[in-house]
N, C-alpha and C positions, 0 to 999 in steps of 0.2 A: 327638306324634301328628300335629301340623299338617304336619310335613315329609312324611309319607306321603301325606296327602290332597293337599297342594300338588303333589306329583310327579304324581299321577294327573290333576289338572286340567291340568297342562302338556301331558301326552301325549294327553288326551282327544280333541281335534279331529283327531288324526292317523289315526284308524282308524274304519272304518265300523261300524255297529251289527251286533252278532251276537246271536242270540236265546239267552237264558239263562232258567232258571227259578230263582226264589229261594223257598226254603221255610224256615220258622222253626225248623229242627231244631238243637238245641244239646246240649251235654254229650257225654260219651263214649258211643259207640255202635258197633255192628258195621258200619254203613254207611260210617263214616269209615275203618275198616280196609279195607273193600273198595275204596273210592276210592283210598286211598294205595297199596295193592298194585297197582292198575292203573297208577298213576303210576310206581311203581318198575319194573314190568315193561316199560313202553314207553320210559322215559327213561334208564335206567341206561347204555345203550349210548352215549348222548351225553355221559357223564361219564368213562367208563373204556374204553380199548381196549388190548388186548394187555398187560394188567396195569399200564398207566400211566394216570394221571389226565390227561385232555385238556381238562377244564373244571373248575377248582377249585370254582367256585360251584355247578355242577351236582352235583359229587361231595359237597360239603358238605350240599346238600339231601338227597341220597340217604341220607347218614348220619343226618341229623336225622329224616327221615321214617320210616326203618325203626325208629328209636328210638321214635317216636310210635306206630307200629304195635304194637311190643312192649308199650309201656306200656298201650295201650288193650286189647289182648287179655288182659292180666292182670286187668282189671276187668270184662270181658264174660264172664259165666259160661258161656254156650253155647260160647264159644271156649276159655276157660281150662280147662274140664273135659276137653277132648280132648287127651290127652298127645301124640299124634302131631302134631297141629296146632301145639302149642306148641314141640315139638322143631323143626318145620319153620321156625317164625318165628325161633328162635335161630340156626338154620343160615343163614337168609337174611341175618340181620344179620352173621354171621361172613363170609359170602361177599362182602358189600359192603365190609366192613372190610378184607378181604384183597385187594380189587381183582380178584376172580375174573372169569372170562369172561362177557361179556354174555349169551350164550346160556344159560348155567347159571343166572344170576341171574333172567333173564326167565322161564325155564321154571318155576323154583321159585315165583317171585312169582305167576305166573298160576295155578299149581296150588293155591297157598294161597288165592288169591282165590276160586276155584271152591269150595274146601272151606268157606271162611268163609260164602259164600252158602248152602250146604247146611246147615251146622251151625246157623246162627242163623236160618234160614228167612227171609232178608232179601228184602223186596219192593223191589227197587231200581228207580230211574227215571233217565232221562237228565238231565243237568244243563242241556242246551239242546236246542232243536228239531233232531232228526236231519236229515241231508242225504240226501234220497231219491236224488239223482243219484249220490252216493257209494255208497249202498246198491245201486243198479243196477249200478254198476261192480264192486262186491264180489260180487254175485250172478253176474255173467258169469264172474268169475275162479274162484269157489269152488263154485257150486251148479248151474250149468246142465247139467253132465254127467249128474247124477242126476235133477234136478227138471225139466229141459227148458227150452227157450227161453222159454216163457211161464209157467213155474211150474206145469204141469199134472201133474207127476210122471212124465213120459214121456221122460226123458233116456236116451240109449243105455246109460250105465253103470248105470242103475237097473233095467234090464229083468229081470235075474235075482235081484234083491234080494228078500228076504222078511223083514219086511214091505216093501211097495213104498214108494218115496219119496212124501212127502206131495204131494197136489194142492192147491195154495193157492187154487184156484177152487172147491173143494168147498163147498157152502153150509153144511153142518154145521160144518166146520172154520172157515169164515169167521166165522160168528156165535158160535162158542164159543171163539174164540182171542183173544188180546191180544198186542201187541208184547212184553210181558213174558214170555209163554209162549214165544214164539219166541226171545227173548233167552236164556232158560234153556237151551233146546234147542241153540242155537248155542254157547253158552259151555260147557255141561256135556256135550253129546252125549247119545245114547240107548243105553245098554248093550244088547248083543244085536242091534243093528241096524247098518246101514251108515252111520248118522249119527254121525260122530266129533265130538269137541270141537274147536272152532276156537280153540285157545289162542293162536295167533299174532296174533289180532285184538285191537285195543284196545277198551275199552268203547264209545268213541265210534263205532268202526266196527261193533261188534256191534249197537248201537242203530240205526245207519243201515240195516243189513241187515234187522233185525227190522221196522222201520217200512216198509221197501220191500216186504217180503213181505206185510204187511197191506194194502198199496196195490194189489196185483196183481188182486184180484177187482173192483176198482172203476174206473170211468172218472173221469178228472179233470174235474170240473165246477166252474164258478165260482159255487158257492153258498156262502152264509154258513155258517161253522162255529158250533157251539154255544159261547156265550161263557162259560158257567158251569162249564166243565170245566178243571181244572188240567192241566198237562203230565203230572203223575204219574197222574192219572185216565185220561188218554188212553193212557198207556203201559201201565197195569195192568188196566183194565176191558176185558171182552170186548165185542164189538159188541152182543150181547144185553143186557148190563148198561147200556151207553150208551143203547140204545133205550128200556129201561125207565125210565131217569132222564129221558128226553125225552118220555115219555108213550105209548110203544108204537111198533110198526113201521108207521107211516103212510108214504105215499110221500115226504112232505117229510122225515120223520126219516131214512129210508133214504138219501135224496139228501144230507142233511146229514152223515150218517156217511161216505158215499162221499167227500164233499168233505174231511172231516176226515182220513180215512185217506190220501188221495192228495195232500194239500197239501204244497207245498214249503216254506212259511213259516209260522211261528207268527204269530197275529194281532197280538200286541203284541211288537215287537222291542225288546229292552233292550240298551243298550250295556254291554259287559263291564266297562269301566272304572268305570261307575256301580255295577255289581254289586260290584266290588271295594271301592269307597268305602262302599257301604251296609253290607257285611259288616264292614269295618274299624270303622265308626262303632258298629255293634252290639257288636263285640268290645271296644271301649273302654268302652262302658257296662257290659258284664259284668265287665270288669277292675276298674272303679271300685266295682262291687258285690261285689268279691272272689270272684266266681264264675270262677275261673281256668280251669277245665276248659272251660266254655262259651266263654270269651274265646279260648282256644287254638283250639278247633274253628272258631270264626267267622273267626279270622285265617287259618286254613288254607283255608277255603272262599273267602276273598277272593283268595287266590293261585290255587288250583286252578280256580275257576270264573270268575274275573275276569281274572287276569293270564296264566296259563299258556296258555289258548287263543290269545292274541295274540302269544306269544313269537316265532313264525316271522316275522311281519311286523315286530315290533320289531327283531329281529336284522338284518333286511334294510334297514330304514330308519334305525335309530338304533343303530349299533354301540356296544357297551359299556353300553347303557342297561338291558338285561335283567339283566346282572350287578349293576348298581347297585340295581335294584329287589329282586332276590333277596337281596342283602346287607342292605338295609333291612328287608325282611320278616323275614328270619332274626333280625336284632337285636331286632325287636319281639317275636317269639315267644320269644326267649331271656329277655327281660325278664319276660314272662308266666310262664315256667317257673320263674323265681326268686321267683315270688309277690310281685313288686313292682308296686304300683299305678302306672299311667301318669298323670302329672299334667299333661303338656303335649300 
């Protein structure tokens, strides 16, 4: 294990801090399935093109992760009991094994992700503080035609729609909505309306857009945000629920919520490499306790939440280093899957 941690310390000073949220969830669960399906949907194209493997390390990860998805769905009853969903998972694994077209793999993985969220009624949350600037850019590209320049539901393409596009400045919608509600709407769509599912967006992009939509009714003010709210609470609680937790809708509370919703940065920014190290340390502890399922999940979170967000910068600054990390992490997970305790 020391070689993994040492590797992270070597690279640690090379990258600026990026906000991430760590929560102590372990064991097999549907949220891991959702997370991995998002990874498969957005990264398969970087492993296979035109039926050929263009990155062996990326392709090996695709094979490994779809296997983990299949294994987890078999023990999560809400997912396992849906025959169509399980058939879809097997098809996804077959498509990846046969090096099928990226568009087909991505589309199926994204549809399965949406179905998993619905079947298991998962209350998902972002792994790091969403980028509002990215959300604004996505809004301009995908939403402005119906929802209008300022999000008031007055876009030219929405004039004849019934029901009308949402006005994100409407007080009732503002106070009764959460980023998670918008996440679901963006990801799943609304049947019978003009709101289609945005399956082409990654989870990170959907959260950025959802948080941006929640920022629209508020002015950006430099007031302190409530310090006793986790990122998951900020993502899943409505403004009314946050106000109730803070003692009611006083002017100060409303200003604090406005600052919270329009903030570009999480109050405490955590370095993703430290996140990877923390998850790996927790994984080793669970491995030594012979809780291999928890050890595996924590090792995956070390990669997905700590390493994977930094891969573009790593590839640009340290050619070949990403492949080295991926290989080491894969070897560690393989040892866990063999039910062998890590002694070093």
